Residue, then its C-alpha position, 0 to 999 in steps of 0.5 A: x787917842x790923838x792918833x785916832x785923828x789919822x784914821x779914815x774910819x773907825x777905831x776901838x781902843x781897849x784898856x783905857x782907864x777912867x782918868x780925868x785926862x782921858x775925859x778931856x781928850x775925848x772932848x778935844x777929838x770930839x771938837x774935831x768932828x770925831x764921834x766918841x762912844x765909851x763902853x767901860x774900858x773901851x772907847x769907839x772913835x768914828x773919825x770918818x768925818x773929821x771936820x775941824x782943825x782947831x783944838x779948844x783952848x780951854x781943854x788944851x790949856x789943862x792937858x799937855x798931852x792934847x798938844x800931841x794932836x797937832x801932828x795928826x791934825x796937820x797930817x789929816x787936814x793940811x792945817x792945824x791950830x792948837x794952843x800952847x799946852x798946859x798941865x802939871x807945872x813941873x818945868x817949862x817943857x818947851x815945844x820947840x822940837x815939835x815945831x822944828x820937826x813940823x817945819x822940816x816936814x814942810x809946814x809953815x808954823x807960827x805962834x800967834x797969841x799963844x796958839x800954834x798955827x801950822x799949814x802944809x806948804x805943798x799944793x796938795x796939803x800933804x806933809x813931805x818926808x824928811x830927815x829930823x834929828x831931835x836935840x833931845x829924845x823927847x817923848x812928846x816930840x817923837x810921838x807928834x812927829x811920828x804921827x805926822x809922818x804917817x800920812x806924809x809923802x815919802x820917807x821920814x827918818x827920826x834920829x835920837x828918838x825917844x825909846x819909851x814903851x809908850x812910843x812903841x805902843x803908839x807906833x804899833x797902834x798906827x801900824x794896826x791902822x796901816x802905817x808903815x813904821x820901823x824902828x820904834x823903841x830904838x834911836x832911829x824911827x823910819x816912817x814910810x808915808x801912806x795915803x790913808x789909815x784904816x779901821x782898827x781895834x787895839x789894846x793899850x799896854x799896861x801902865x808901867x808907872x802905876x804898876x811901879x807905884x804899887x811896887x813901891x807901896x808894897x815895899x814901903x809897907x813891907x807887904x806882899x802885893x801881886x800885880x797883873x797884868x804887867x810887862x816886866x821889861x818896861x819896869x826894869x829900871x824901877x825893879x833894879x833899884x828896888x833890888x838895890x834897896x833890898x826889895x825882892x820882885x818875883x816875876x811870873x810871865x805878866x805877873x809881878x809880886x813884891x816880897x816884904x823886904x827885911x831892910x830898906x837900904x839907901x841908894x842913889x838915883x838919877x832920872x834919865x830917859x828910858x831905859x834908865x830910871x824914869x822921872x815919873x817914879x822919882x817922887x814915889x821912890x823919894x817917899x820910900x827912901x825917906x825911911x831907908x837905913x842911911x843916906x840917899x841922893x836923888x838927882x832929877x835931870x829931866x825936869x827942872x821943877x820936879x822936887x816940889x813934893x820935898x816940902x810936903x814930905x818934910x811936913x810928914x817928918x822926912x829929912x830931905x834937903x834940896x841942893x840944885x837938882x839934888x835931893x839929899x835924903x837921910x832916912x828916918x824910922x817913922x813918918x807922921x800924918x799931916x795935911x799935905x798938898x799934891x803939887x803934880x801927878x806923881x807927887x800926889x801918888x808919893x804923898x798917898x804912899x807916904x800916908x799909908x806908912x805914916x803914923x796917924x791921919x794924913x790928908x792929901x789935897x789937890x786930888x785933881x792931880x791924882x785923878x789925871x793918872x790913877x784910876x780909883x787908886x783909893x779903891x785899889x789900896x782899900x782892897x789891899x787893906x789900906x785905911x783910905x777914903x776920899x772925902x769932901x771937906x768944907x772951907x775950914x777943913x772939916x769933913x762934910x761926908x765920905x765921897x764916892x770915887x767919882x767925886x773930886x775932893 
């Protein structure tokens, strides 16, 4: 959606879920002058008359991904003003790599009162192609700089780039608009700048993290679940760990089926950039390993503050100890329903999955996190037989009424 700023015409993006973050991003691009029209899972963007170069603070402060717009705005308008990002509190996630890269592309970048001010130095207002080495393969920095480089003059080379499928998908979206990008999905991406990008219609890839979350739910409940459509290659690290745990995954083209495991075995997991095990699946696997036979260790290396869900799983009877960035998990036979608080997006999904298995009632609060990355997860789980509902509660914790899927409880 940030990439639509680069387009000189109309874009239609298909397979977009109804997420809270999508709604915020619509408002951000609208503030830039882009006309947005939503029709089911498709959104039309008329970017033929981008008039603004500043993203609203009240939106960017709540949505980290909105900062990705700084690259396209700068490339399209020659200047950009974007507040420093907000979002889940799972770590500092500084934007130094973004800023350093934009400066290398020929922009003056300053931070003024919590807002990034960037302006192209060239007389014609265009960025200049260059070579950039990323000290860390950051997905956000890779995407921001790749988009910025599509309209730069000359060639840009991004070394030590992130390899995530989402980077490849964004590159393919830009290519569909006429961008010249090669090497997405490898550690070196080469972008040949063009004068402008044209109309396109594009379909977003299936969400690998949502799919893996359902695989974990099936494994934890020892239930057979079929998922479609998925890209199995994108889930290779997660399915490899599930195989170690004793969970068989059957693959038939774009369909995956999780088969009930006879035993959930303990394993060790370390989060690393793609194609290794994703940090976005760490919490869900922790819920699964909390009922494994034996002891497991999960090491979080990507974000320094992404073990906040441990305390909530402990409320449910999980035996987990934290030492530094390691979570030491001693499997238990059962979990108990409890009132728990979601601390971030993936933690919320982990608590929902744990609640499916736990004896008694589990109440998960903080659903605004869940709604950022999962579309109607309770409806999908109910369709699989789960006893789950979204409710509105009063200040004393008493249920006022059942809520439909649009209510933020």
